[in-house]
PLY file of the C-alpha trace (Angstrom):
ply
format ascii 1.0
element vertex 109
property float x
property float y
property float z
element edge 108
property int vertex1
property int vertex2
end_header
81.94 117.81 102.53
83.77 114.76 103.89
83.74 111.61 101.81
83.64 108.03 103.09
86.82 106.16 102.13
87.46 102.42 102.50
89.56 101.87 105.62
92.76 100.93 103.75
92.55 104.13 101.69
91.65 106.28 104.71
94.69 104.80 106.50
96.88 105.71 103.51
95.78 109.36 103.50
96.11 109.58 107.31
99.66 108.19 107.14
100.50 110.60 104.32
99.25 113.54 106.40
101.49 112.34 109.22
104.48 112.22 106.86
105.31 108.67 107.92
106.85 106.60 105.15
106.78 103.58 107.47
103.06 103.97 108.19
102.37 104.42 104.48
104.31 101.27 103.58
102.25 99.33 106.15
99.07 100.23 104.23
100.26 98.03 101.33
100.54 94.30 100.73
104.07 92.87 100.70
104.12 92.67 96.88
102.22 95.91 96.21
103.00 98.18 93.28
103.00 101.98 93.21
103.19 103.98 89.97
103.95 107.67 90.36
105.70 110.32 88.23
106.69 107.76 85.58
108.29 105.36 88.07
107.18 101.98 89.40
107.92 100.80 92.94
107.36 97.17 93.87
107.18 95.87 97.44
106.92 97.58 100.80
110.63 98.47 101.00
110.53 100.27 97.64
107.26 101.98 98.59
108.83 103.14 101.86
111.79 104.63 99.93
109.43 106.27 97.38
107.45 108.04 100.08
110.53 108.94 102.12
112.19 110.53 99.07
109.09 112.33 97.82
108.35 113.74 101.29
111.95 114.99 101.59
111.65 116.92 98.30
108.41 118.79 98.99
105.92 119.60 101.69
102.25 119.33 100.82
98.76 118.66 102.03
96.26 116.47 100.25
92.49 116.53 100.60
90.35 113.80 99.03
87.39 115.48 97.33
85.59 112.63 95.55
85.53 108.86 95.23
84.39 106.61 92.38
84.76 103.08 91.05
86.46 102.81 87.68
87.41 99.54 86.04
87.46 97.66 89.33
89.67 100.25 91.03
88.72 102.85 93.59
89.55 106.31 92.27
90.04 109.10 94.79
90.31 112.58 93.30
92.28 114.86 95.62
93.31 118.49 95.90
97.07 118.80 96.50
98.74 122.00 97.73
102.43 122.39 98.49
105.81 123.84 97.64
106.19 122.01 94.33
105.94 123.36 90.77
102.33 123.47 89.57
100.78 123.76 93.03
97.90 123.62 93.67
96.79 120.71 91.54
94.28 117.88 91.39
95.53 114.30 91.39
93.66 111.06 90.85
94.71 108.11 93.00
93.75 104.73 91.51
93.68 102.08 94.26
93.37 98.31 93.88
92.63 96.70 97.23
93.39 93.23 98.53
91.30 92.82 101.67
92.35 95.52 104.13
95.55 96.39 102.27
96.42 98.27 99.09
97.72 95.99 96.33
98.28 98.74 93.77
98.31 102.52 93.62
98.67 104.64 90.52
98.84 108.44 90.89
97.77 110.42 87.81
97.69 114.19 87.42
0 1
1 2
2 3
3 4
4 5
5 6
6 7
7 8
8 9
9 10
10 11
11 12
12 13
13 14
14 15
15 16
16 17
17 18
18 19
19 20
20 21
21 22
22 23
23 24
24 25
25 26
26 27
27 28
28 29
29 30
30 31
31 32
32 33
33 34
34 35
35 36
36 37
37 38
38 39
39 40
40 41
41 42
42 43
43 44
44 45
45 46
46 47
47 48
48 49
49 50
50 51
51 52
52 53
53 54
54 55
55 56
56 57
57 58
58 59
59 60
60 61
61 62
62 63
63 64
64 65
65 66
66 67
67 68
68 69
69 70
70 71
71 72
72 73
73 74
74 75
75 76
76 77
77 78
78 79
79 80
80 81
81 82
82 83
83 84
84 85
85 86
86 87
87 88
88 89
89 90
90 91
91 92
92 93
93 94
94 95
95 96
96 97
97 98
98 99
99 100
100 101
101 102
102 103
103 104
104 105
105 106
106 107
107 108
């Protein structure tokens, strides 16, 4: 069953499926923050590098399976399959939006 995602979040997952670090970075505000695997990336340039490096390490597909609101953030639970240790897995993506852009993303296993 397909779920309805806010446009900024749908754009993020579409860009991720296309493996475009540039398109992913464009989904974020200029001062956005991403927290993933114990690291914090601030600003579009750092987010671009984060996605470029993570995509170079592993190939994967991600499928959003549910959406909820938690503490003012949009939480998208997703099924992730790829060539990384622990695959397949379920990740939770915590998004804070600022208009039509993502202001913050935290990825939690």
